[in-house]
PDB file with one MODEL, atoms N, CA, C and O in Angstrom:
MODEL        1
ATOM      1  N   MET A   1       9.634 -38.016   8.765  1.00  0.00           N
ATOM      2  CA  MET A   1       8.664 -38.957   8.553  1.00  0.00           C
ATOM      3  C   MET A   1       9.589 -40.002   7.655  1.00  0.00           C
ATOM      4  O   MET A   1      10.448 -39.465   6.956  1.00  0.00           O
ATOM      5  N   THR A   2       9.512 -41.136   7.623  1.00  0.00           N
ATOM      6  CA  THR A   2      10.115 -42.233   6.887  1.00  0.00           C
ATOM      7  C   THR A   2       9.332 -42.919   5.854  1.00  0.00           C
ATOM      8  O   THR A   2       8.703 -43.878   6.300  1.00  0.00           O
ATOM      9  N   ILE A   3       9.203 -42.715   4.693  1.00  0.00           N
ATOM     10  CA  ILE A   3       8.365 -43.613   3.640  1.00  0.00           C
ATOM     11  C   ILE A   3       9.095 -44.952   3.639  1.00  0.00           C
ATOM     12  O   ILE A   3      10.320 -44.999   3.746  1.00  0.00           O
ATOM     13  N   THR A   4       8.397 -45.950   3.529  1.00  0.00           N
ATOM     14  CA  THR A   4       8.645 -47.301   3.325  1.00  0.00           C
ATOM     15  C   THR A   4       7.521 -47.893   2.623  1.00  0.00           C
ATOM     16  O   THR A   4       6.366 -47.481   2.733  1.00  0.00           O
ATOM     17  N   ASP A   5       7.971 -49.101   1.728  1.00  0.00           N
ATOM     18  CA  ASP A   5       6.503 -49.899   1.503  1.00  0.00           C
ATOM     19  C   ASP A   5       6.401 -50.907   2.467  1.00  0.00           C
ATOM     20  O   ASP A   5       7.323 -51.169   3.238  1.00  0.00           O
ATOM     21  N   VAL A   6       5.258 -51.521   2.460  1.00  0.00           N
ATOM     22  CA  VAL A   6       4.777 -52.752   3.080  1.00  0.00           C
ATOM     23  C   VAL A   6       5.756 -53.775   3.501  1.00  0.00           C
ATOM     24  O   VAL A   6       5.868 -54.226   4.641  1.00  0.00           O
ATOM     25  N   ASP A   7       6.428 -54.084   2.498  1.00  0.00           N
ATOM     26  CA  ASP A   7       7.579 -55.167   2.354  1.00  0.00           C
ATOM     27  C   ASP A   7       9.153 -54.647   2.948  1.00  0.00           C
ATOM     28  O   ASP A   7       9.865 -55.421   3.588  1.00  0.00           O
ATOM     29  N   GLY A   8       9.395 -53.811   2.762  1.00  0.00           N
ATOM     30  CA  GLY A   8      10.410 -53.160   2.866  1.00  0.00           C
ATOM     31  C   GLY A   8      11.551 -53.348   1.906  1.00  0.00           C
ATOM     32  O   GLY A   8      12.722 -53.379   2.285  1.00  0.00           O
ATOM     33  N   LEU A   9      11.118 -53.491   0.452  1.00  0.00           N
ATOM     34  CA  LEU A   9      11.902 -54.060  -0.328  1.00  0.00           C
ATOM     35  C   LEU A   9      12.152 -52.544  -1.303  1.00  0.00           C
ATOM     36  O   LEU A   9      13.049 -52.626  -2.142  1.00  0.00           O
ATOM     37  N   LEU A  10      11.502 -51.392  -1.222  1.00  0.00           N
ATOM     38  CA  LEU A  10      12.022 -50.430  -1.754  1.00  0.00           C
ATOM     39  C   LEU A  10      12.684 -49.314  -0.904  1.00  0.00           C
ATOM     40  O   LEU A  10      12.333 -49.017   0.238  1.00  0.00           O
ATOM     41  N   PRO A  11      13.613 -48.777  -1.558  1.00  0.00           N
ATOM     42  CA  PRO A  11      14.222 -47.450  -0.711  1.00  0.00           C
ATOM     43  C   PRO A  11      13.445 -46.630  -0.802  1.00  0.00           C
ATOM     44  O   PRO A  11      12.549 -46.498  -1.635  1.00  0.00           O
ATOM     45  N   ASP A  12      13.829 -45.779   0.364  1.00  0.00           N
ATOM     46  CA  ASP A  12      13.389 -44.249   0.556  1.00  0.00           C
ATOM     47  C   ASP A  12      13.695 -43.569  -0.479  1.00  0.00           C
ATOM     48  O   ASP A  12      14.850 -43.352  -0.847  1.00  0.00           O
ATOM     49  N   PRO A  13      12.119 -42.969  -1.328  1.00  0.00           N
ATOM     50  CA  PRO A  13      12.429 -42.258  -2.166  1.00  0.00           C
ATOM     51  C   PRO A  13      13.530 -41.199  -2.147  1.00  0.00           C
ATOM     52  O   PRO A  13      14.378 -41.099  -3.034  1.00  0.00           O
ATOM     53  N   ARG A  14      13.449 -40.385  -1.023  1.00  0.00           N
ATOM     54  CA  ARG A  14      14.231 -39.763  -0.672  1.00  0.00           C
ATOM     55  C   ARG A  14      15.879 -39.838  -0.988  1.00  0.00           C
ATOM     56  O   ARG A  14      16.556 -39.072  -1.673  1.00  0.00           O
ATOM     57  N   ASP A  15      16.248 -40.944  -0.301  1.00  0.00           N
ATOM     58  CA  ASP A  15      17.566 -41.617  -0.225  1.00  0.00           C
ATOM     59  C   ASP A  15      17.808 -42.344  -1.787  1.00  0.00           C
ATOM     60  O   ASP A  15      18.940 -42.555  -2.221  1.00  0.00           O
ATOM     61  N   LEU A  16      17.022 -42.557  -2.263  1.00  0.00           N
ATOM     62  CA  LEU A  16      17.415 -42.803  -3.895  1.00  0.00           C
ATOM     63  C   LEU A  16      17.731 -41.600  -4.699  1.00  0.00           C
ATOM     64  O   LEU A  16      18.718 -41.579  -5.434  1.00  0.00           O
ATOM     65  N   LEU A  17      16.876 -40.544  -4.575  1.00  0.00           N
ATOM     66  CA  LEU A  17      17.192 -39.611  -5.030  1.00  0.00           C
ATOM     67  C   LEU A  17      18.469 -38.895  -4.922  1.00  0.00           C
ATOM     68  O   LEU A  17      19.181 -38.631  -5.891  1.00  0.00           O
ATOM     69  N   ALA A  18      18.721 -38.604  -3.745  1.00  0.00           N
ATOM     70  CA  ALA A  18      20.251 -38.099  -3.225  1.00  0.00           C
ATOM     71  C   ALA A  18      21.323 -39.092  -3.525  1.00  0.00           C
ATOM     72  O   ALA A  18      22.390 -38.658  -3.959  1.00  0.00           O
ATOM     73  N   GLY A  19      21.141 -40.592  -3.316  1.00  0.00           N
ATOM     74  CA  GLY A  19      22.164 -41.695  -3.427  1.00  0.00           C
ATOM     75  C   GLY A  19      22.520 -42.262  -4.639  1.00  0.00           C
ATOM     76  O   GLY A  19      23.413 -43.097  -4.781  1.00  0.00           O
ATOM     77  N   THR A  20      21.707 -41.734  -5.647  1.00  0.00           N
ATOM     78  CA  THR A  20      21.998 -42.059  -7.193  1.00  0.00           C
ATOM     79  C   THR A  20      22.658 -40.950  -7.756  1.00  0.00           C
ATOM     80  O   THR A  20      22.347 -39.768  -7.611  1.00  0.00           O
ATOM     81  N   ASP A  21      23.648 -41.443  -8.446  1.00  0.00           N
ATOM     82  CA  ASP A  21      24.634 -40.707  -9.386  1.00  0.00           C
ATOM     83  C   ASP A  21      23.807 -40.413 -10.902  1.00  0.00           C
ATOM     84  O   ASP A  21      24.187 -40.973 -11.930  1.00  0.00           O
ATOM     85  N   TRP A  22      22.872 -39.655 -10.889  1.00  0.00           N
ATOM     86  CA  TRP A  22      22.383 -39.296 -12.067  1.00  0.00           C
ATOM     87  C   TRP A  22      23.013 -38.946 -13.069  1.00  0.00           C
ATOM     88  O   TRP A  22      22.729 -39.441 -14.159  1.00  0.00           O
ATOM     89  N   ALA A  23      24.016 -38.011 -12.942  1.00  0.00           N
ATOM     90  CA  ALA A  23      24.677 -37.616 -14.058  1.00  0.00           C
ATOM     91  C   ALA A  23      25.425 -38.491 -14.824  1.00  0.00           C
ATOM     92  O   ALA A  23      25.846 -38.067 -15.900  1.00  0.00           O
ATOM     93  N   SER A  24      25.750 -39.955 -14.393  1.00  0.00           N
ATOM     94  CA  SER A  24      26.408 -40.757 -14.708  1.00  0.00           C
ATOM     95  C   SER A  24      25.269 -41.556 -15.341  1.00  0.00           C
ATOM     96  O   SER A  24      25.669 -42.617 -15.820  1.00  0.00           O
ATOM     97  N   LEU A  25      23.975 -41.336 -15.473  1.00  0.00           N
ATOM     98  CA  LEU A  25      23.134 -42.237 -15.862  1.00  0.00           C
ATOM     99  C   LEU A  25      22.580 -41.463 -17.327  1.00  0.00           C
ATOM    100  O   LEU A  25      22.892 -40.289 -17.527  1.00  0.00           O
ATOM    101  N   GLU A  26      21.886 -42.091 -18.143  1.00  0.00           N
ATOM    102  CA  GLU A  26      21.388 -41.658 -19.624  1.00  0.00           C
ATOM    103  C   GLU A  26      19.974 -42.067 -19.822  1.00  0.00           C
ATOM    104  O   GLU A  26      19.591 -43.223 -19.643  1.00  0.00           O
ATOM    105  N   HIS A  27      19.171 -41.038 -20.216  1.00  0.00           N
ATOM    106  CA  HIS A  27      17.766 -41.529 -20.995  1.00  0.00           C
ATOM    107  C   HIS A  27      18.052 -40.955 -22.305  1.00  0.00           C
ATOM    108  O   HIS A  27      19.136 -40.410 -22.513  1.00  0.00           O
ATOM    109  N   ALA A  28      16.977 -41.060 -23.373  1.00  0.00           N
ATOM    110  CA  ALA A  28      16.873 -40.909 -24.250  1.00  0.00           C
ATOM    111  C   ALA A  28      17.685 -39.586 -25.177  1.00  0.00           C
ATOM    112  O   ALA A  28      18.109 -39.627 -26.332  1.00  0.00           O
ATOM    113  N   CYS A  29      17.700 -38.604 -24.320  1.00  0.00           N
ATOM    114  CA  CYS A  29      18.744 -37.332 -24.760  1.00  0.00           C
ATOM    115  C   CYS A  29      19.764 -37.185 -24.232  1.00  0.00           C
ATOM    116  O   CYS A  29      20.384 -36.137 -24.409  1.00  0.00           O
ATOM    117  N   GLY A  30      20.267 -38.214 -23.399  1.00  0.00           N
ATOM    118  CA  GLY A  30      21.690 -38.509 -22.706  1.00  0.00           C
ATOM    119  C   GLY A  30      21.969 -38.283 -21.510  1.00  0.00           C
ATOM    120  O   GLY A  30      21.303 -39.089 -20.859  1.00  0.00           O
ATOM    121  N   PRO A  31      22.807 -37.405 -20.563  1.00  0.00           N
ATOM    122  CA  PRO A  31      22.868 -37.622 -19.372  1.00  0.00           C
ATOM    123  C   PRO A  31      21.634 -37.408 -18.282  1.00  0.00           C
ATOM    124  O   PRO A  31      21.022 -36.361 -18.491  1.00  0.00           O
ATOM    125  N   ALA A  32      21.253 -38.015 -17.409  1.00  0.00           N
ATOM    126  CA  ALA A  32      19.868 -37.734 -16.487  1.00  0.00           C
ATOM    127  C   ALA A  32      20.170 -36.792 -15.373  1.00  0.00           C
ATOM    128  O   ALA A  32      19.562 -36.829 -14.303  1.00  0.00           O
ATOM    129  N   ALA A  33      21.053 -36.010 -15.627  1.00  0.00           N
ATOM    130  CA  ALA A  33      21.422 -35.180 -14.363  1.00  0.00           C
ATOM    131  C   ALA A  33      20.115 -34.461 -13.629  1.00  0.00           C
ATOM    132  O   ALA A  33      19.933 -34.530 -12.413  1.00  0.00           O
ATOM    133  N   VAL A  34      19.168 -33.710 -14.613  1.00  0.00           N
ATOM    134  CA  VAL A  34      17.983 -33.078 -14.440  1.00  0.00           C
ATOM    135  C   VAL A  34      16.832 -34.183 -13.663  1.00  0.00           C
ATOM    136  O   VAL A  34      16.074 -33.924 -12.729  1.00  0.00           O
ATOM    137  N   THR A  35      16.969 -35.212 -14.254  1.00  0.00           N
ATOM    138  CA  THR A  35      15.494 -35.980 -13.476  1.00  0.00           C
ATOM    139  C   THR A  35      15.521 -36.209 -12.151  1.00  0.00           C
ATOM    140  O   THR A  35      14.569 -36.886 -11.763  1.00  0.00           O
ATOM    141  N   PRO A  36      16.324 -35.862 -11.286  1.00  0.00           N
ATOM    142  CA  PRO A  36      15.937 -36.344  -9.775  1.00  0.00           C
ATOM    143  C   PRO A  36      14.871 -34.819  -9.703  1.00  0.00           C
ATOM    144  O   PRO A  36      13.695 -34.820  -9.338  1.00  0.00           O
ATOM    145  N   VAL A  37      15.635 -33.649 -10.138  1.00  0.00           N
ATOM    146  CA  VAL A  37      14.892 -32.267  -9.982  1.00  0.00           C
ATOM    147  C   VAL A  37      13.332 -32.454 -10.387  1.00  0.00           C
ATOM    148  O   VAL A  37      12.450 -31.860  -9.766  1.00  0.00           O
ATOM    149  N   LEU A  38      13.110 -33.152 -11.259  1.00  0.00           N
ATOM    150  CA  LEU A  38      11.939 -33.231 -12.586  1.00  0.00           C
ATOM    151  C   LEU A  38      11.120 -34.110 -11.683  1.00  0.00           C
ATOM    152  O   LEU A  38       9.987 -33.750 -11.365  1.00  0.00           O
ATOM    153  N   LEU A  39      11.671 -35.335 -11.219  1.00  0.00           N
ATOM    154  CA  LEU A  39      10.750 -36.486 -10.369  1.00  0.00           C
ATOM    155  C   LEU A  39      10.261 -35.935  -9.109  1.00  0.00           C
ATOM    156  O   LEU A  39       9.185 -36.326  -8.658  1.00  0.00           O
ATOM    157  N   THR A  40      10.919 -35.114  -8.545  1.00  0.00           N
ATOM    158  CA  THR A  40      10.344 -34.572  -7.262  1.00  0.00           C
ATOM    159  C   THR A  40       9.029 -33.669  -7.501  1.00  0.00           C
ATOM    160  O   THR A  40       8.207 -33.451  -6.611  1.00  0.00           O
ATOM    161  N   GLY A  41       8.946 -33.223  -8.680  1.00  0.00           N
ATOM    162  CA  GLY A  41       7.463 -32.520  -9.306  1.00  0.00           C
ATOM    163  C   GLY A  41       6.437 -33.633  -9.235  1.00  0.00           C
ATOM    164  O   GLY A  41       5.290 -33.231  -9.042  1.00  0.00           O
ATOM    165  N   LEU A  42       6.551 -34.580  -9.317  1.00  0.00           N
ATOM    166  CA  LEU A  42       5.583 -35.499  -9.071  1.00  0.00           C
ATOM    167  C   LEU A  42       4.550 -35.392  -7.971  1.00  0.00           C
ATOM    168  O   LEU A  42       3.352 -35.673  -8.005  1.00  0.00           O
ATOM    169  N   LEU A  43       5.489 -34.797  -6.734  1.00  0.00           N
ATOM    170  CA  LEU A  43       4.567 -34.511  -5.511  1.00  0.00           C
ATOM    171  C   LEU A  43       4.449 -33.017  -5.225  1.00  0.00           C
ATOM    172  O   LEU A  43       4.378 -32.613  -4.064  1.00  0.00           O
ATOM    173  N   ALA A  44       4.428 -32.170  -6.302  1.00  0.00           N
ATOM    174  CA  ALA A  44       4.253 -30.930  -6.291  1.00  0.00           C
ATOM    175  C   ALA A  44       2.747 -30.812  -6.346  1.00  0.00           C
ATOM    176  O   ALA A  44       1.998 -31.650  -6.848  1.00  0.00           O
ATOM    177  N   ASP A  45       2.382 -29.656  -5.762  1.00  0.00           N
ATOM    178  CA  ASP A  45       0.774 -28.826  -5.539  1.00  0.00           C
ATOM    179  C   ASP A  45       0.484 -28.300  -6.917  1.00  0.00           C
ATOM    180  O   ASP A  45      -0.646 -28.005  -7.307  1.00  0.00           O
ATOM    181  N   ASP A  46       1.402 -28.221  -7.505  1.00  0.00           N
ATOM    182  CA  ASP A  46       0.929 -27.653  -8.741  1.00  0.00           C
ATOM    183  C   ASP A  46       0.668 -28.333  -9.984  1.00  0.00           C
ATOM    184  O   ASP A  46       1.706 -28.683 -10.546  1.00  0.00           O
ATOM    185  N   ALA A  47      -0.322 -28.607 -10.545  1.00  0.00           N
ATOM    186  CA  ALA A  47      -0.471 -29.449 -11.555  1.00  0.00           C
ATOM    187  C   ALA A  47       0.349 -29.390 -12.866  1.00  0.00           C
ATOM    188  O   ALA A  47       0.610 -30.353 -13.587  1.00  0.00           O
ATOM    189  N   GLY A  48       0.660 -28.285 -13.028  1.00  0.00           N
ATOM    190  CA  GLY A  48       1.606 -28.102 -14.488  1.00  0.00           C
ATOM    191  C   GLY A  48       3.203 -28.588 -14.251  1.00  0.00           C
ATOM    192  O   GLY A  48       3.969 -28.884 -15.169  1.00  0.00           O
ATOM    193  N   THR A  49       3.593 -28.606 -12.557  1.00  0.00           N
ATOM    194  CA  THR A  49       4.621 -28.972 -12.480  1.00  0.00           C
ATOM    195  C   THR A  49       4.743 -30.680 -12.558  1.00  0.00           C
ATOM    196  O   THR A  49       5.676 -31.250 -13.123  1.00  0.00           O
ATOM    197  N   GLN A  50       3.756 -31.287 -11.963  1.00  0.00           N
ATOM    198  CA  GLN A  50       3.399 -32.515 -11.734  1.00  0.00           C
ATOM    199  C   GLN A  50       3.343 -33.212 -13.243  1.00  0.00           C
ATOM    200  O   GLN A  50       3.904 -34.292 -13.426  1.00  0.00           O
ATOM    201  N   ALA A  51       2.566 -32.465 -14.416  1.00  0.00           N
ATOM    202  CA  ALA A  51       2.624 -32.826 -15.597  1.00  0.00           C
ATOM    203  C   ALA A  51       3.758 -32.787 -16.734  1.00  0.00           C
ATOM    204  O   ALA A  51       3.804 -33.435 -17.779  1.00  0.00           O
ATOM    205  N   ARG A  52       4.691 -31.804 -16.208  1.00  0.00           N
ATOM    206  CA  ARG A  52       6.041 -31.899 -16.596  1.00  0.00           C
ATOM    207  C   ARG A  52       6.978 -33.153 -16.121  1.00  0.00           C
ATOM    208  O   ARG A  52       7.752 -33.849 -16.778  1.00  0.00           O
ATOM    209  N   ALA A  53       6.661 -33.182 -14.889  1.00  0.00           N
ATOM    210  CA  ALA A  53       7.225 -34.710 -14.323  1.00  0.00           C
ATOM    211  C   ALA A  53       6.982 -35.754 -14.923  1.00  0.00           C
ATOM    212  O   ALA A  53       7.903 -36.515 -15.219  1.00  0.00           O
ATOM    213  N   LEU A  54       5.533 -36.062 -15.279  1.00  0.00           N
ATOM    214  CA  LEU A  54       5.209 -37.068 -15.868  1.00  0.00           C
ATOM    215  C   LEU A  54       5.675 -37.164 -17.453  1.00  0.00           C
ATOM    216  O   LEU A  54       5.780 -38.288 -17.944  1.00  0.00           O
ATOM    217  N   ARG A  55       5.924 -36.119 -18.170  1.00  0.00           N
ATOM    218  CA  ARG A  55       5.982 -36.049 -19.316  1.00  0.00           C
ATOM    219  C   ARG A  55       7.939 -36.430 -19.327  1.00  0.00           C
ATOM    220  O   ARG A  55       8.466 -37.166 -20.161  1.00  0.00           O
ATOM    221  N   HIS A  56       8.357 -36.029 -18.698  1.00  0.00           N
ATOM    222  CA  HIS A  56       9.858 -36.295 -18.369  1.00  0.00           C
ATOM    223  C   HIS A  56       9.850 -37.979 -18.174  1.00  0.00           C
ATOM    224  O   HIS A  56      10.448 -38.758 -18.916  1.00  0.00           O
ATOM    225  N   LEU A  57       9.156 -38.297 -17.179  1.00  0.00           N
ATOM    226  CA  LEU A  57       8.901 -39.931 -17.366  1.00  0.00           C
ATOM    227  C   LEU A  57       8.836 -40.486 -18.565  1.00  0.00           C
ATOM    228  O   LEU A  57       9.659 -41.337 -18.906  1.00  0.00           O
ATOM    229  N   ASN A  58       7.874 -40.087 -19.339  1.00  0.00           N
ATOM    230  CA  ASN A  58       7.157 -40.828 -20.772  1.00  0.00           C
ATOM    231  C   ASN A  58       8.505 -40.596 -21.676  1.00  0.00           C
ATOM    232  O   ASN A  58       9.144 -41.512 -22.193  1.00  0.00           O
ATOM    233  N   ASP A  59       8.810 -39.242 -21.767  1.00  0.00           N
ATOM    234  CA  ASP A  59       9.795 -38.996 -22.615  1.00  0.00           C
ATOM    235  C   ASP A  59      10.677 -38.100 -22.154  1.00  0.00           C
ATOM    236  O   ASP A  59      10.215 -36.961 -22.089  1.00  0.00           O
ATOM    237  N   PRO A  60      12.310 -38.284 -21.654  1.00  0.00           N
ATOM    238  CA  PRO A  60      13.061 -39.071 -22.278  1.00  0.00           C
ATOM    239  C   PRO A  60      13.340 -40.496 -21.453  1.00  0.00           C
ATOM    240  O   PRO A  60      14.116 -41.269 -22.014  1.00  0.00           O
ATOM    241  N   VAL A  61      12.820 -40.884 -20.268  1.00  0.00           N
ATOM    242  CA  VAL A  61      13.220 -41.668 -19.225  1.00  0.00           C
ATOM    243  C   VAL A  61      12.725 -43.058 -20.115  1.00  0.00           C
ATOM    244  O   VAL A  61      13.444 -44.056 -20.177  1.00  0.00           O
ATOM    245  N   ARG A  62      11.812 -42.997 -20.577  1.00  0.00           N
ATOM    246  CA  ARG A  62      11.204 -44.279 -21.210  1.00  0.00           C
ATOM    247  C   ARG A  62      10.591 -44.163 -22.638  1.00  0.00           C
ATOM    248  O   ARG A  62       9.506 -44.599 -23.021  1.00  0.00           O
ATOM    249  N   HIS A  63      11.622 -43.411 -23.400  1.00  0.00           N
ATOM    250  CA  HIS A  63      11.188 -43.050 -24.745  1.00  0.00           C
ATOM    251  C   HIS A  63      11.036 -44.383 -25.537  1.00  0.00           C
ATOM    252  O   HIS A  63      11.823 -45.301 -25.306  1.00  0.00           O
ATOM    253  N   GLN A  64      10.031 -44.520 -26.480  1.00  0.00           N
ATOM    254  CA  GLN A  64       9.412 -45.699 -26.958  1.00  0.00           C
ATOM    255  C   GLN A  64       9.814 -46.597 -26.298  1.00  0.00           C
ATOM    256  O   GLN A  64      10.728 -47.183 -26.878  1.00  0.00           O
ATOM    257  N   ASN A  65       9.556 -47.038 -25.269  1.00  0.00           N
ATOM    258  CA  ASN A  65       9.785 -48.156 -24.363  1.00  0.00           C
ATOM    259  C   ASN A  65      11.091 -48.576 -24.231  1.00  0.00           C
ATOM    260  O   ASN A  65      11.288 -49.726 -23.838  1.00  0.00           O
ATOM    261  N   THR A  66      12.072 -47.811 -24.502  1.00  0.00           N
ATOM    262  CA  THR A  66      13.239 -48.507 -24.278  1.00  0.00           C
ATOM    263  C   THR A  66      13.613 -48.290 -22.754  1.00  0.00           C
ATOM    264  O   THR A  66      13.317 -47.307 -22.074  1.00  0.00           O
ATOM    265  N   ILE A  67      14.144 -49.126 -22.459  1.00  0.00           N
ATOM    266  CA  ILE A  67      15.149 -49.321 -20.965  1.00  0.00           C
ATOM    267  C   ILE A  67      16.170 -48.421 -20.842  1.00  0.00           C
ATOM    268  O   ILE A  67      16.925 -48.849 -21.715  1.00  0.00           O
ATOM    269  N   TYR A  68      16.791 -47.351 -20.308  1.00  0.00           N
ATOM    270  CA  TYR A  68      17.865 -46.582 -20.163  1.00  0.00           C
ATOM    271  C   TYR A  68      18.260 -46.732 -18.478  1.00  0.00           C
ATOM    272  O   TYR A  68      17.565 -47.009 -17.500  1.00  0.00           O
ATOM    273  N   SER A  69      19.938 -46.360 -18.666  1.00  0.00           N
ATOM    274  CA  SER A  69      20.123 -46.684 -17.276  1.00  0.00           C
ATOM    275  C   SER A  69      19.397 -45.722 -15.928  1.00  0.00           C
ATOM    276  O   SER A  69      19.334 -45.870 -14.708  1.00  0.00           O
ATOM    277  N   ALA A  70      18.922 -44.705 -16.899  1.00  0.00           N
ATOM    278  CA  ALA A  70      18.159 -44.072 -15.900  1.00  0.00           C
ATOM    279  C   ALA A  70      16.667 -44.692 -15.545  1.00  0.00           C
ATOM    280  O   ALA A  70      16.209 -44.496 -14.419  1.00  0.00           O
ATOM    281  N   THR A  71      16.027 -45.333 -16.382  1.00  0.00           N
ATOM    282  CA  THR A  71      14.699 -45.819 -16.163  1.00  0.00           C
ATOM    283  C   THR A  71      14.650 -46.325 -14.966  1.00  0.00           C
ATOM    284  O   THR A  71      13.772 -45.903 -14.213  1.00  0.00           O
ATOM    285  N   VAL A  72      15.630 -47.410 -14.471  1.00  0.00           N
ATOM    286  CA  VAL A  72      15.258 -48.360 -13.302  1.00  0.00           C
ATOM    287  C   VAL A  72      15.001 -47.434 -11.947  1.00  0.00           C
ATOM    288  O   VAL A  72      14.074 -47.648 -11.165  1.00  0.00           O
ATOM    289  N   PRO A  73      16.071 -46.268 -11.788  1.00  0.00           N
ATOM    290  CA  PRO A  73      16.258 -45.706 -10.665  1.00  0.00           C
ATOM    291  C   PRO A  73      14.603 -44.827 -10.937  1.00  0.00           C
ATOM    292  O   PRO A  73      13.698 -45.135 -10.161  1.00  0.00           O
ATOM    293  N   ALA A  74      14.444 -44.254 -11.537  1.00  0.00           N
ATOM    294  CA  ALA A  74      13.201 -43.478 -11.832  1.00  0.00           C
ATOM    295  C   ALA A  74      12.169 -44.077 -11.733  1.00  0.00           C
ATOM    296  O   ALA A  74      11.209 -43.401 -11.362  1.00  0.00           O
ATOM    297  N   ALA A  75      11.957 -45.412 -11.987  1.00  0.00           N
ATOM    298  CA  ALA A  75      10.691 -45.955 -11.638  1.00  0.00           C
ATOM    299  C   ALA A  75      10.282 -46.732 -10.334  1.00  0.00           C
ATOM    300  O   ALA A  75       9.190 -47.069  -9.876  1.00  0.00           O
ATOM    301  N   ALA A  76      11.923 -46.927  -9.802  1.00  0.00           N
ATOM    302  CA  ALA A  76      11.869 -47.388  -8.422  1.00  0.00           C
ATOM    303  C   ALA A  76      11.086 -46.120  -7.376  1.00  0.00           C
ATOM    304  O   ALA A  76      10.220 -46.337  -6.529  1.00  0.00           O
ATOM    305  N   TYR A  77      11.548 -45.098  -7.654  1.00  0.00           N
ATOM    306  CA  TYR A  77      11.574 -43.912  -6.861  1.00  0.00           C
ATOM    307  C   TYR A  77       9.912 -43.959  -7.357  1.00  0.00           C
ATOM    308  O   TYR A  77       9.293 -44.361  -6.372  1.00  0.00           O
ATOM    309  N   VAL A  78       9.162 -43.762  -8.247  1.00  0.00           N
ATOM    310  CA  VAL A  78       7.689 -43.799  -8.544  1.00  0.00           C
ATOM    311  C   VAL A  78       6.960 -45.117  -7.814  1.00  0.00           C
ATOM    312  O   VAL A  78       5.746 -45.102  -7.615  1.00  0.00           O
ATOM    313  N   ALA A  79       7.670 -46.094  -7.486  1.00  0.00           N
ATOM    314  CA  ALA A  79       7.010 -47.221  -7.005  1.00  0.00           C
ATOM    315  C   ALA A  79       7.087 -46.995  -5.622  1.00  0.00           C
ATOM    316  O   ALA A  79       6.596 -47.805  -4.835  1.00  0.00           O
TER     317      ALA A  79
ENDMDL
END
């Protein structure tokens, strides 16, 4: 199954996770290497895993409303 948006403007979320060099990106706590693993938790069946992913998006990916290099691809994944 391919996931695309209506206008075809957003990349497939799986391709975005796999094709992004997360280790070279940063968030408030340093390298964002674990960010893609945590982002996949947004689609988990377990509420605790989903909550952990949401906490990661809020802090450190978007800590104090700061835009880090990892913020944009993380936001694109969510979109």
